[in-house]
TIVO-2410 file (N, C-alpha, C; in nm, 3 decimals):
# residues 184
REC num residu      c1      c2      c3 atome chaine
REC   1      M  10.746  -2.897  -9.675     N      A
REC   1      M  10.698  -2.810  -9.540    CA      A
REC   1      M  10.620  -2.675  -9.597     C      A
REC   2      D  10.535  -2.617  -9.545     N      A
REC   2      D  10.440  -2.554  -9.610    CA      A
REC   2      D  10.522  -2.397  -9.611     C      A
REC   3      D  10.495  -2.306  -9.708     N      A
REC   3      D  10.550  -2.172  -9.687    CA      A
REC   3      D  10.508  -2.085  -9.565     C      A
REC   4      K  10.379  -2.135  -9.540     N      A
REC   4      K  10.302  -2.041  -9.419    CA      A
REC   4      K  10.378  -2.103  -9.289     C      A
REC   5      I  10.408  -2.219  -9.263     N      A
REC   5      I  10.459  -2.256  -9.150    CA      A
REC   5      I  10.597  -2.231  -9.154     C      A
REC   6      L  10.679  -2.202  -9.249     N      A
REC   6      L  10.802  -2.185  -9.257    CA      A
REC   6      L  10.825  -2.017  -9.203     C      A
REC   7      N  10.732  -1.941  -9.268     N      A
REC   7      N  10.738  -1.784  -9.234    CA      A
REC   7      N  10.698  -1.798  -9.080     C      A
REC   8      K  10.607  -1.842  -9.029     N      A
REC   8      K  10.614  -1.856  -8.868    CA      A
REC   8      K  10.707  -1.893  -8.827     C      A
REC   9      I  10.795  -1.978  -8.853     N      A
REC   9      I  10.902  -2.022  -8.779    CA      A
REC   9      I  11.003  -1.936  -8.789     C      A
REC  10      I  11.023  -1.850  -8.897     N      A
REC  10      I  11.088  -1.749  -8.915    CA      A
REC  10      I  11.063  -1.616  -8.831     C      A
REC  11      S  10.936  -1.586  -8.819     N      A
REC  11      S  10.879  -1.487  -8.714    CA      A
REC  11      S  10.919  -1.515  -8.583     C      A
REC  12      V  10.921  -1.649  -8.538     N      A
REC  12      V  10.919  -1.696  -8.422    CA      A
REC  12      V  11.080  -1.677  -8.367     C      A
REC  13      A  11.150  -1.710  -8.462     N      A
REC  13      A  11.299  -1.737  -8.439    CA      A
REC  13      A  11.338  -1.565  -8.431     C      A
REC  14      Y  11.309  -1.486  -8.511     N      A
REC  14      Y  11.321  -1.367  -8.473    CA      A
REC  14      Y  11.276  -1.249  -8.397     C      A
REC  15      N  11.163  -1.345  -8.313     N      A
REC  15      N  11.088  -1.281  -8.215    CA      A
REC  15      N  11.015  -1.163  -8.267     C      A
REC  16      D  10.943  -1.194  -8.388     N      A
REC  16      D  10.871  -1.099  -8.439    CA      A
REC  16      D  10.700  -1.145  -8.449     C      A
REC  17      A  10.686  -1.285  -8.403     N      A
REC  17      A  10.544  -1.341  -8.405    CA      A
REC  17      A  10.474  -1.308  -8.284     C      A
REC  18      C  10.341  -1.316  -8.306     N      A
REC  18      C  10.251  -1.293  -8.192    CA      A
REC  18      C  10.262  -1.430  -8.093     C      A
REC  19      W  10.206  -1.409  -7.980     N      A
REC  19      W  10.214  -1.526  -7.894    CA      A
REC  19      W  10.143  -1.637  -7.916     C      A
REC  20      V  10.055  -1.629  -8.010     N      A
REC  20      V   9.968  -1.746  -8.047    CA      A
REC  20      V  10.046  -1.812  -8.129     C      A
REC  21      D  10.112  -1.753  -8.231     N      A
REC  21      D  10.216  -1.827  -8.320    CA      A
REC  21      D  10.317  -1.878  -8.255     C      A
REC  22      K  10.379  -1.823  -8.161     N      A
REC  22      K  10.492  -1.885  -8.081    CA      A
REC  22      K  10.451  -2.016  -7.995     C      A
REC  23      I  10.320  -1.999  -7.942     N      A
REC  23      I  10.299  -2.121  -7.892    CA      A
REC  23      I  10.279  -2.251  -7.985     C      A
REC  24      K  10.225  -2.212  -8.096     N      A
REC  24      K  10.186  -2.322  -8.187    CA      A
REC  24      K  10.321  -2.358  -8.249     C      A
REC  25      I  10.428  -2.294  -8.272     N      A
REC  25      I  10.545  -2.347  -8.323    CA      A
REC  25      I  10.630  -2.413  -8.243     C      A
REC  26      Y  10.615  -2.372  -8.093     N      A
REC  26      Y  10.684  -2.434  -7.999    CA      A
REC  26      Y  10.605  -2.611  -7.967     C      A
REC  27      L  10.510  -2.570  -7.978     N      A
REC  27      L  10.442  -2.725  -7.980    CA      A
REC  27      L  10.456  -2.831  -8.093     C      A
REC  28      L  10.449  -2.741  -8.209     N      A
REC  28      L  10.477  -2.815  -8.319    CA      A
REC  28      L  10.652  -2.872  -8.339     C      A
REC  29      S  10.755  -2.777  -8.273     N      A
REC  29      S  10.875  -2.830  -8.278    CA      A
REC  29      S  10.901  -2.949  -8.166     C      A
REC  30      K  10.813  -2.954  -8.093     N      A
REC  30      K  10.830  -3.057  -7.989    CA      A
REC  30      K  10.776  -3.198  -8.062     C      A
REC  31      N  10.695  -3.199  -8.143     N      A
REC  31      N  10.656  -3.324  -8.220    CA      A
REC  31      N  10.729  -3.360  -8.354     C      A
REC  32      N  10.759  -3.246  -8.415     N      A
REC  32      N  10.838  -3.262  -8.545    CA      A
REC  32      N  10.975  -3.199  -8.554     C      A
REC  33      P  11.074  -3.309  -8.571     N      A
REC  33      P  11.207  -3.296  -8.559    CA      A
REC  33      P  11.265  -3.178  -8.670     C      A
REC  34      E  11.192  -3.184  -8.783     N      A
REC  34      E  11.229  -3.113  -8.902    CA      A
REC  34      E  11.199  -2.950  -8.835     C      A
REC  35      V  11.078  -2.936  -8.772     N      A
REC  35      V  11.058  -2.792  -8.737    CA      A
REC  35      V  11.155  -2.751  -8.631     C      A
REC  36      K  11.170  -2.846  -8.541     N      A
REC  36      K  11.291  -2.827  -8.435    CA      A
REC  36      K  11.423  -2.769  -8.484     C      A
REC  37      K  11.460  -2.838  -8.588     N      A
REC  37      K  11.611  -2.806  -8.644    CA      A
REC  37      K  11.589  -2.676  -8.711     C      A
REC  38      L  11.481  -2.648  -8.786     N      A
REC  38      L  11.477  -2.526  -8.874    CA      A
REC  38      L  11.476  -2.395  -8.774     C      A
REC  39      L  11.388  -2.420  -8.660     N      A
REC  39      L  11.380  -2.315  -8.560    CA      A
REC  39      L  11.506  -2.279  -8.483     C      A
REC  40      E  11.566  -2.385  -8.446     N      A
REC  40      E  11.714  -2.350  -8.392    CA      A
REC  40      E  11.805  -2.311  -8.504     C      A
REC  41      E  11.809  -2.322  -8.620     N      A
REC  41      E  11.894  -2.263  -8.731    CA      A
REC  41      E  11.851  -2.123  -8.743     C      A
REC  42      Y  11.738  -2.084  -8.727     N      A
REC  42      Y  11.681  -1.950  -8.768    CA      A
REC  42      Y  11.738  -1.877  -8.627     C      A
REC  43      K  11.703  -1.937  -8.518     N      A
REC  43      K  11.735  -1.860  -8.388    CA      A
REC  43      K  11.890  -1.832  -8.377     C      A
REC  44      A  11.966  -1.922  -8.442     N      A
REC  44      A  12.102  -1.883  -8.438    CA      A
REC  44      A  12.147  -1.781  -8.541     C      A
REC  45      N  12.078  -1.773  -8.653     N      A
REC  45      N  12.091  -1.682  -8.741    CA      A
REC  45      N  12.044  -1.550  -8.692     C      A
REC  46      S  11.942  -1.554  -8.594     N      A
REC  46      S  11.889  -1.420  -8.555    CA      A
REC  46      S  11.981  -1.346  -8.457     C      A
REC  47      K  12.072  -1.440  -8.375     N      A
REC  47      K  12.146  -1.419  -8.286    CA      A
REC  47      K  12.281  -1.349  -8.351     C      A
REC  48      L  12.296  -1.408  -8.461     N      A
REC  48      L  12.405  -1.354  -8.556    CA      A
REC  48      L  12.373  -1.226  -8.605     C      A
REC  49      V  12.254  -1.201  -8.644     N      A
REC  49      V  12.207  -1.077  -8.714    CA      A
REC  49      V  12.199  -0.946  -8.609     C      A
REC  50      K  12.182  -0.991  -8.471     N      A
REC  50      K  12.134  -0.909  -8.390    CA      A
REC  50      K  12.290  -0.812  -8.346     C      A
REC  51      H  12.408  -0.912  -8.357     N      A
REC  51      H  12.543  -0.852  -8.327    CA      A
REC  51      H  12.595  -0.776  -8.429     C      A
REC  52      I  12.529  -0.760  -8.551     N      A
REC  52      I  12.594  -0.706  -8.682    CA      A
REC  52      I  12.601  -0.559  -8.633     C      A
REC  53      K  12.708  -0.475  -8.645     N      A
REC  53      K  12.713  -0.335  -8.625    CA      A
REC  53      K  12.648  -0.258  -8.761     C      A
REC  54      I  12.587  -0.159  -8.715     N      A
REC  54      I  12.536  -0.052  -8.796    CA      A
REC  54      I  12.680   0.020  -8.864     C      A
REC  55      D  12.667   0.025  -8.987     N      A
REC  55      D  12.758   0.095  -9.047    CA      A
REC  55      D  12.709   0.209  -9.129     C      A
REC  56      N  12.778   0.332  -9.118     N      A
REC  56      N  12.691   0.465  -9.179    CA      A
REC  56      N  12.770   0.450  -9.314     C      A
REC  57      C  12.673   0.481  -9.395     N      A
REC  57      C  12.725   0.517  -9.540    CA      A
REC  57      C  12.818   0.660  -9.564     C      A
REC  58      P  12.955   0.627  -9.605     N      A
REC  58      P  13.029   0.764  -9.614    CA      A
REC  58      P  12.952   0.869  -9.690     C      A
REC  59      E  12.986   1.006  -9.646     N      A
REC  59      E  12.942   1.128  -9.711    CA      A
REC  59      E  12.972   1.134  -9.857     C      A
REC  60      A  13.086   1.097  -9.894     N      A
REC  60      A  13.123   1.097 -10.029    CA      A
REC  60      A  13.044   1.028 -10.126     C      A
REC  61      L  13.015   0.919 -10.092     N      A
REC  61      L  12.924   0.826 -10.141    CA      A
REC  61      L  12.805   0.887 -10.157     C      A
REC  62      I  12.711   0.931 -10.082     N      A
REC  62      I  12.594   1.006 -10.071    CA      A
REC  62      I  12.604   1.116 -10.162     C      A
REC  63      E  12.697   1.198 -10.166     N      A
REC  63      E  12.712   1.320 -10.254    CA      A
REC  63      E  12.731   1.287 -10.384     C      A
REC  64      R  12.808   1.187 -10.422     N      A
REC  64      R  12.819   1.118 -10.562    CA      A
REC  64      R  12.694   1.058 -10.619     C      A
REC  65      A  12.612   1.010 -10.529     N      A
REC  65      A  12.477   0.950 -10.581    CA      A
REC  65      A  12.373   1.052 -10.594     C      A
REC  66      S  12.393   1.164 -10.530     N      A
REC  66      S  12.292   1.263 -10.534    CA      A
REC  66      S  12.325   1.372 -10.668     C      A
REC  67      K  12.465   1.378 -10.687     N      A
REC  67      K  12.502   1.445 -10.796    CA      A
REC  67      K  12.435   1.347 -10.916     C      A
REC  68      L  12.448   1.230 -10.927     N      A
REC  68      L  12.415   1.146 -11.037    CA      A
REC  68      L  12.282   1.125 -11.055     C      A
REC  69      T  12.195   1.135 -10.955     N      A
REC  69      T  12.089   1.122 -10.971    CA      A
REC  69      T  12.009   1.262 -10.969     C      A
REC  70      K  12.059   1.380 -10.919     N      A
REC  70      K  12.028   1.501 -10.932    CA      A
REC  70      K  11.915   1.510 -10.818     C      A
REC  71      A  11.913   1.446 -10.713     N      A
REC  71      A  11.820   1.449 -10.619    CA      A
REC  71      A  11.830   1.578 -10.547     C      A
REC  72      T  11.707   1.625 -10.508     N      A
REC  72      T  11.684   1.742 -10.415    CA      A
REC  72      T  11.631   1.709 -10.317     C      A
REC  73      F  11.650   1.745 -10.201     N      A
REC  73      F  11.613   1.732 -10.056    CA      A
REC  73      F  11.549   1.848 -10.011     C      A
REC  74      I  11.431   1.818  -9.974     N      A
REC  74      I  11.338   1.935  -9.910    CA      A
REC  74      I  11.403   1.960  -9.736     C      A
REC  75      K  11.431   2.091  -9.706     N      A
REC  75      K  11.454   2.122  -9.589    CA      A
REC  75      K  11.350   2.101  -9.500     C      A
REC  76      E  11.379   2.032  -9.395     N      A
REC  76      E  11.264   2.001  -9.307    CA      A
REC  76      E  11.241   2.103  -9.202     C      A
REC  77      K  11.299   2.235  -9.219     N      A
REC  77      K  11.256   2.336  -9.150    CA      A
REC  77      K  11.198   2.459  -9.230     C      A
REC  78      S  11.137   2.399  -9.367     N      A
REC  78      S  11.073   2.490  -9.431    CA      A
REC  78      S  10.952   2.514  -9.377     C      A
REC  79      L  10.872   2.634  -9.413     N      A
REC  79      L  10.745   2.651  -9.378    CA      A
REC  79      L  10.652   2.565  -9.467     C      A
REC  80      V  10.659   2.556  -9.616     N      A
REC  80      V  10.599   2.467  -9.675    CA      A
REC  80      V  10.607   2.334  -9.642     C      A
REC  81      Y  10.717   2.259  -9.603     N      A
REC  81      Y  10.729   2.131  -9.554    CA      A
REC  81      Y  10.642   2.107  -9.435     C      A
REC  82      D  10.656   2.205  -9.335     N      A
REC  82      D  10.595   2.212  -9.216    CA      A
REC  82      D  10.433   2.205  -9.222     C      A
REC  83      F  10.383   2.298  -9.339     N      A
REC  83      F  10.240   2.298  -9.375    CA      A
REC  83      F  10.176   2.177  -9.440     C      A
REC  84      Y  10.255   2.101  -9.547     N      A
REC  84      Y  10.243   2.007  -9.595    CA      A
REC  84      Y  10.209   1.884  -9.491     C      A
REC  85      C  10.302   1.867  -9.374     N      A
REC  85      C  10.319   1.762  -9.284    CA      A
REC  85      C  10.209   1.776  -9.198     C      A
REC  86      F  10.170   1.903  -9.152     N      A
REC  86      F  10.061   1.915  -9.070    CA      A
REC  86      F   9.921   1.886  -9.157     C      A
REC  87      L   9.908   1.927  -9.297     N      A
REC  87      L   9.759   1.928  -9.339    CA      A
REC  87      L   9.755   1.771  -9.391     C      A
REC  88      F   9.859   1.711  -9.467     N      A
REC  88      F   9.838   1.560  -9.504    CA      A
REC  88      F   9.908   1.470  -9.436     C      A
REC  89      G   9.986   1.491  -9.334     N      A
REC  89      G  10.035   1.406  -9.245    CA      A
REC  89      G   9.919   1.344  -9.138     C      A
REC  90      R   9.838   1.420  -9.111     N      A
REC  90      R   9.723   1.381  -9.040    CA      A
REC  90      R   9.583   1.402  -9.124     C      A
REC  91      P   9.544   1.237  -9.143     N      A
REC  91      P   9.425   1.248  -9.226    CA      A
REC  91      P   9.297   1.305  -9.161     C      A
REC  92      L   9.282   1.293  -9.033     N      A
REC  92      L   9.177   1.345  -8.983    CA      A
REC  92      L   9.163   1.509  -9.012     C      A
REC  93      I   9.275   1.572  -8.994     N      A
REC  93      I   9.256   1.733  -9.033    CA      A
REC  93      I   9.229   1.757  -9.167     C      A
REC  94      A   9.294   1.683  -9.248     N      A
REC  94      A   9.262   1.711  -9.397    CA      A
REC  94      A   9.106   1.672  -9.433     C      A
REC  95      V   9.064   1.580  -9.374     N      A
REC  95      V   8.919   1.526  -9.381    CA      A
REC  95      V   8.822   1.636  -9.332     C      A
REC  96      S   8.854   1.715  -9.209     N      A
REC  96      S   8.790   1.800  -9.131    CA      A
REC  96      S   8.799   1.923  -9.229     C      A
REC  97      I   8.926   1.979  -9.278     N      A
REC  97      I   8.908   2.107  -9.366    CA      A
REC  97      I   8.817   2.073  -9.491     C      A
REC  98      L   8.833   1.929  -9.541     N      A
REC  98      L   8.765   1.943  -9.651    CA      A
REC  98      L   8.611   1.923  -9.623     C      A
REC  99      T   8.554   1.893  -9.514     N      A
REC  99      T   8.421   1.876  -9.475    CA      A
REC  99      T   8.369   2.004  -9.471     C      A
REC 100      I   8.439   2.103  -9.393     N      A
REC 100      I   8.417   2.245  -9.351    CA      A
REC 100      I   8.402   2.329  -9.496     C      A
REC 101      F   8.483   2.289  -9.588     N      A
REC 101      F   8.481   2.355  -9.712    CA      A
REC 101      F   8.361   2.325  -9.799     C      A
REC 102      I   8.316   2.183  -9.805     N      A
REC 102      I   8.218   2.149  -9.875    CA      A
REC 102      I   8.065   2.186  -9.815     C      A
REC 103      A   8.074   2.178  -9.674     N      A
REC 103      A   7.956   2.218  -9.607    CA      A
REC 103      A   7.942   2.402  -9.632     C      A
REC 104      A   8.035   2.449  -9.637     N      A
REC 104      A   8.028   2.626  -9.669    CA      A
REC 104      A   7.977   2.645  -9.795     C      A
REC 105      I   7.993   2.539  -9.903     N      A
REC 105      I   7.951   2.567 -10.033    CA      A
REC 105      I   7.804   2.519 -10.046     C      A
REC 106      I   7.786   2.413 -10.003     N      A
REC 106      I   7.650   2.382  -9.992    CA      A
REC 106      I   7.567   2.439  -9.928     C      A
REC 107      S   7.589   2.511  -9.806     N      A
REC 107      S   7.520   2.595  -9.723    CA      A
REC 107      S   7.497   2.723  -9.798     C      A
REC 108      S   7.589   2.786  -9.887     N      A
REC 108      S   7.573   2.913  -9.974    CA      A
REC 108      S   7.472   2.908 -10.062     C      A
REC 109      F   7.447   2.741 -10.108     N      A
REC 109      F   7.360   2.730 -10.228    CA      A
REC 109      F   7.206   2.730 -10.149     C      A
REC 110      L   7.206   2.658 -10.030     N      A
REC 110      L   7.066   2.607  -9.969    CA      A
REC 110      L   6.993   2.738  -9.921     C      A
REC 111      F   7.096   2.811  -9.831     N      A
REC 111      F   7.011   2.928  -9.765    CA      A
REC 111      F   7.001   3.019  -9.863     C      A
REC 112      K   6.892   3.104  -9.901     N      A
REC 112      K   6.857   3.218  -9.994    CA      A
REC 112      K   6.881   3.317  -9.905     C      A
REC 113      R   6.950   3.424  -9.980     N      A
REC 113      R   6.985   3.540  -9.927    CA      A
REC 113      R   6.852   3.642  -9.939     C      A
REC 114      P   6.842   3.713  -9.844     N      A
REC 114      P   6.739   3.786  -9.863    CA      A
REC 114      P   6.733   3.878  -9.967     C      A
REC 115      E   6.614   3.906 -10.061     N      A
REC 115      E   6.610   3.981 -10.156    CA      A
REC 115      E   6.572   4.138 -10.130     C      A
REC 116      I   6.663   4.219 -10.164     N      A
REC 116      I   6.638   4.379 -10.151    CA      A
REC 116      I   6.528   4.407 -10.238     C      A
REC 117      Q   6.441   4.489 -10.145     N      A
REC 117      Q   6.316   4.537 -10.230    CA      A
REC 117      Q   6.305   4.671 -10.202     C      A
REC 118      Q   6.302   4.750 -10.326     N      A
REC 118      Q   6.336   4.872 -10.344    CA      A
REC 118      Q   6.163   4.951 -10.359     C      A
REC 119      N   6.129   5.019 -10.284     N      A
REC 119      N   6.000   5.072 -10.293    CA      A
REC 119      N   6.008   5.209 -10.338     C      A
REC 120      Y   5.951   5.225 -10.441     N      A
REC 120      Y   5.961   5.380 -10.549    CA      A
REC 120      Y   5.831   5.429 -10.506     C      A
REC 121      T   5.851   5.578 -10.510     N      A
REC 121      T   5.733   5.667 -10.467    CA      A
REC 121      T   5.664   5.701 -10.629     C      A
REC 122      R   5.524   5.745 -10.588     N      A
REC 122      R   5.458   5.760 -10.736    CA      A
REC 122      R   5.538   5.876 -10.801     C      A
REC 123      Q   5.588   5.955 -10.746     N      A
REC 123      Q   5.663   6.079 -10.828    CA      A
REC 123      Q   5.773   6.005 -10.883     C      A
REC 124      E   5.854   5.930 -10.834     N      A
REC 124      E   5.987   5.870 -10.889    CA      A
REC 124      E   5.941   5.811 -11.018     C      A
REC 125      I   5.812   5.749 -11.001     N      A
REC 125      I   5.756   5.656 -11.123    CA      A
REC 125      I   5.727   5.739 -11.225     C      A
REC 126      I   5.680   5.840 -11.201     N      A
REC 126      I   5.635   5.951 -11.297    CA      A
REC 126      I   5.731   5.996 -11.367     C      A
REC 127      L   5.857   6.062 -11.298     N      A
REC 127      L   5.974   6.115 -11.346    CA      A
REC 127      L   6.050   6.011 -11.438     C      A
REC 128      A   6.056   5.880 -11.391     N      A
REC 128      A   6.133   5.791 -11.485    CA      A
REC 128      A   6.045   5.764 -11.614     C      A
REC 129      E   5.893   5.743 -11.595     N      A
REC 129      E   5.829   5.745 -11.717    CA      A
REC 129      E   5.855   5.872 -11.833     C      A
REC 130      A   5.855   5.966 -11.740     N      A
REC 130      A   5.882   6.112 -11.861    CA      A
REC 130      A   6.016   6.094 -11.928     C      A
REC 131      Q   6.122   6.043 -11.847     N      A
REC 131      Q   6.260   6.062 -11.872    CA      A
REC 131      Q   6.254   5.945 -12.009     C      A
REC 132      A   6.197   5.825 -11.979     N      A
REC 132      A   6.187   5.727 -12.071    CA      A
REC 132      A   6.116   5.764 -12.208     C      A
REC 133      K   6.020   5.840 -12.211     N      A
REC 133      K   5.954   5.883 -12.319    CA      A
REC 133      K   6.041   5.982 -12.409     C      A
REC 134      H   6.106   6.054 -12.306     N      A
REC 134      H   6.201   6.193 -12.379    CA      A
REC 134      H   6.308   6.110 -12.444     C      A
REC 135      S   6.342   6.010 -12.385     N      A
REC 135      S   6.463   5.927 -12.471    CA      A
REC 135      S   6.436   5.856 -12.587     C      A
REC 136      L   6.310   5.822 -12.578     N      A
REC 136      L   6.270   5.747 -12.697    CA      A
REC 136      L   6.223   5.843 -12.809     C      A
REC 137      S   6.170   5.954 -12.769     N      A
REC 137      S   6.149   6.045 -12.868    CA      A
REC 137      S   6.260   6.108 -12.925     C      A
REC 138      I   6.374   6.114 -12.852     N      A
REC 138      I   6.522   6.130 -12.903    CA      A
REC 138      I   6.569   6.050 -12.991     C      A
REC 139      V   6.565   5.928 -12.959     N      A
REC 139      V   6.591   5.804 -13.053    CA      A
REC 139      V   6.494   5.801 -13.190     C      A
REC 140      A   6.367   5.823 -13.173     N      A
REC 140      A   6.282   5.826 -13.303    CA      A
REC 140      A   6.343   5.933 -13.383     C      A
REC 141      S   6.361   6.072 -13.350     N      A
REC 141      S   6.377   6.172 -13.411    CA      A
REC 141      S   6.531   6.150 -13.518     C      A
REC 142      I   6.630   6.068 -13.438     N      A
REC 142      I   6.752   6.031 -13.510    CA      A
REC 142      I   6.702   5.944 -13.616     C      A
REC 143      F   6.627   5.841 -13.582     N      A
REC 143      F   6.594   5.730 -13.673    CA      A
REC 143      F   6.502   5.807 -13.792     C      A
REC 144      K   6.442   5.921 -13.756     N      A
REC 144      K   6.395   5.969 -13.887    CA      A
REC 144      K   6.492   6.053 -13.978     C      A
REC 145      K   6.557   6.129 -13.912     N      A
REC 145      K   6.671   6.194 -13.978    CA      A
REC 145      K   6.760   6.090 -14.079     C      A
REC 146      T   6.792   5.987 -14.009     N      A
REC 146      T   6.867   5.872 -14.102    CA      A
REC 146      T   6.804   5.821 -14.191     C      A
REC 147      K   6.652   5.803 -14.182     N      A
REC 147      K   6.587   5.775 -14.279    CA      A
REC 147      K   6.571   5.865 -14.418     C      A
REC 148      R   6.563   5.994 -14.356     N      A
REC 148      R   6.587   6.090 -14.469    CA      A
REC 148      R   6.680   6.101 -14.546     C      A
REC 149      T   6.798   6.080 -14.477     N      A
REC 149      T   6.944   6.082 -14.515    CA      A
REC 149      T   6.955   5.978 -14.634     C      A
REC 150      V   6.888   5.845 -14.569     N      A
REC 150      V   6.955   5.734 -14.657    CA      A
REC 150      V   6.858   5.747 -14.787     C      A
REC 151      E   6.718   5.783 -14.785     N      A
REC 151      E   6.655   5.795 -14.887    CA      A
REC 151      E   6.688   5.902 -14.981     C      A
REC 152      K   6.703   6.025 -14.942     N      A
REC 152      K   6.728   6.126 -15.039    CA      A
REC 152      K   6.890   6.129 -15.085     C      A
REC 153      D   6.973   6.116 -14.991     N      A
REC 153      D   7.114   6.135 -15.049    CA      A
REC 153      D   7.193   6.028 -15.061     C      A
REC 154      V   7.158   5.915 -15.013     N      A
REC 154      V   7.221   5.800 -15.046    CA      A
REC 154      V   7.176   5.729 -15.142     C      A
REC 155      L   7.039   5.682 -15.127     N      A
REC 155      L   6.964   5.633 -15.253    CA      A
REC 155      L   6.953   5.696 -15.365     C      A
REC 156      T   6.894   5.810 -15.346     N      A
REC 156      T   6.854   5.884 -15.495    CA      A
REC 156      T   7.009   5.934 -15.558     C      A
REC 157      N   7.108   5.985 -15.475     N      A
REC 157      N   7.233   6.040 -15.555    CA      A
REC 157      N   7.354   5.955 -15.564     C      A
REC 158      R   7.360   5.871 -15.469     N      A
REC 158      R   7.499   5.775 -15.472    CA      A
REC 158      R   7.444   5.651 -15.535     C      A
REC 159      V   7.324   5.570 -15.545     N      A
REC 159      V   7.285   5.454 -15.602    CA      A
REC 159      V   7.219   5.461 -15.706     C      A
REC 160      S   7.098   5.559 -15.697     N      A
REC 160      S   7.022   5.554 -15.828    CA      A
REC 160      S   7.077   5.627 -15.940     C      A
REC 161      K   7.148   5.739 -15.935     N      A
REC 161      K   7.222   5.792 -16.036    CA      A
REC 161      K   7.312   5.726 -16.095     C      A
REC 162      P   7.418   5.678 -16.049     N      A
REC 162      P   7.514   5.571 -16.129    CA      A
REC 162      P   7.417   5.490 -16.211     C      A
REC 163      I   7.328   5.400 -16.113     N      A
REC 163      I   7.270   5.286 -16.218    CA      A
REC 163      I   7.170   5.377 -16.319     C      A
REC 164      K   7.118   5.485 -16.319     N      A
REC 164      K   7.054   5.540 -16.429    CA      A
REC 164      K   7.144   5.594 -16.540     C      A
REC 165      Q   7.268   5.645 -16.508     N      A
REC 165      Q   7.381   5.676 -16.616    CA      A
REC 165      Q   7.424   5.551 -16.675     C      A
REC 166      T   7.436   5.428 -16.600     N      A
REC 166      T   7.474   5.323 -16.670    CA      A
REC 166      T   7.371   5.257 -16.781     C      A
REC 167      F   7.247   5.264 -16.712     N      A
REC 167      F   7.133   5.227 -16.822    CA      A
REC 167      F   7.134   5.305 -16.948     C      A
REC 168      N   7.146   5.434 -16.929     N      A
REC 168      N   7.150   5.541 -17.029    CA      A
REC 168      N   7.276   5.512 -17.122     C      A
REC 169      L   7.392   5.492 -17.071     N      A
REC 169      L   7.495   5.436 -17.145    CA      A
REC 169      L   7.502   5.308 -17.238     C      A
REC 170      V   7.434   5.189 -17.173     N      A
REC 170      V   7.383   5.076 -17.238    CA      A
REC 170      V   7.300   5.108 -17.336     C      A
REC 171      N   7.185   5.197 -17.342     N      A
REC 171      N   7.098   5.218 -17.429    CA      A
REC 171      N   7.153   5.298 -17.559     C      A
REC 172      E   7.245   5.393 -17.508     N      A
REC 172      E   7.299   5.474 -17.613    CA      A
REC 172      E   7.397   5.375 -17.720     C      A
REC 173      F   7.468   5.261 -17.628     N      A
REC 173      F   7.548   5.207 -17.697    CA      A
REC 173      F   7.480   5.101 -17.793     C      A
REC 174      F   7.361   5.035 -17.731     N      A
REC 174      F   7.311   4.954 -17.845    CA      A
REC 174      F   7.183   5.019 -17.932     C      A
REC 175      I   7.106   5.109 -17.861     N      A
REC 175      I   7.014   5.175 -17.957    CA      A
REC 175      I   7.058   5.298 -18.014     C      A
REC 176      G   7.094   5.364 -17.949     N      A
REC 176      G   7.174   5.484 -17.979    CA      A
REC 176      G   7.099   5.610 -17.934     C      A
REC 177      E   7.005   5.608 -17.867     N      A
REC 177      E   6.904   5.689 -17.831    CA      A
REC 177      E   6.907   5.678 -17.672     C      A
REC 178      N   6.866   5.778 -17.587     N      A
REC 178      N   6.846   5.807 -17.450    CA      A
REC 178      N   6.683   5.784 -17.423     C      A
REC 179      N   6.655   5.676 -17.391     N      A
REC 179      N   6.517   5.629 -17.355    CA      A
REC 179      N   6.467   5.620 -17.190     C      A
REC 180      N   6.569   5.622 -17.109     N      A
REC 180      N   6.562   5.582 -16.967    CA      A
REC 180      N   6.597   5.709 -16.915     C      A
REC 181      E   6.544   5.842 -16.906     N      A
REC 181      E   6.570   5.959 -16.861    CA      A
REC 181      E   6.486   5.974 -16.741     C      A
REC 182      N   6.364   5.926 -16.732     N      A
REC 182      N   6.282   5.930 -16.634    CA      A
REC 182      N   6.311   5.810 -16.527     C      A
REC 183      I   6.403   5.733 -16.511     N      A
REC 183      I   6.413   5.638 -16.426    CA      A
REC 183      I   6.483   5.704 -16.293     C      A
REC 184      N   6.413   5.681 -16.186     N      A
REC 184      N   6.470   5.741 -16.062    CA      A
REC 184      N   6.570   5.666 -16.019     C      A
***
């Protein structure tokens, strides 16, 4: 016997099948004694299963299992759980929120914001030009002073003098006379 037919027989016996399958199996059971026998056996088992009483698991066993597995239960009355169920329990809401969010991002890029144009008067432009020239002249004078300081104080006194003295010492050591007095 085919597994597909056996599954349909079990579904019919437990009253889980659709009406088309029920009709097919009843017609098949009239013509095939093996199918009829299996159908009757499974119907008897389904009656026995329906009479089994539900027995609740003892609380001590649940507590012991939760300690062993270290399971944590979410309180069903918490705000986070309610929000999670509201948002992700209904796919339509989650999709609509996501669509609104994406539409807002895209629209902010597509629609240009109006540029603020500032109009300056002729007097403001002349004043700004004068202030810029004054600032640049201050910077130029600072550069000139720095150039003079570097040339006269740093290069002449602090760099050139020690080099001149070193050359004179080397000359005195090798030749015995001072020939580099005029080196800057």
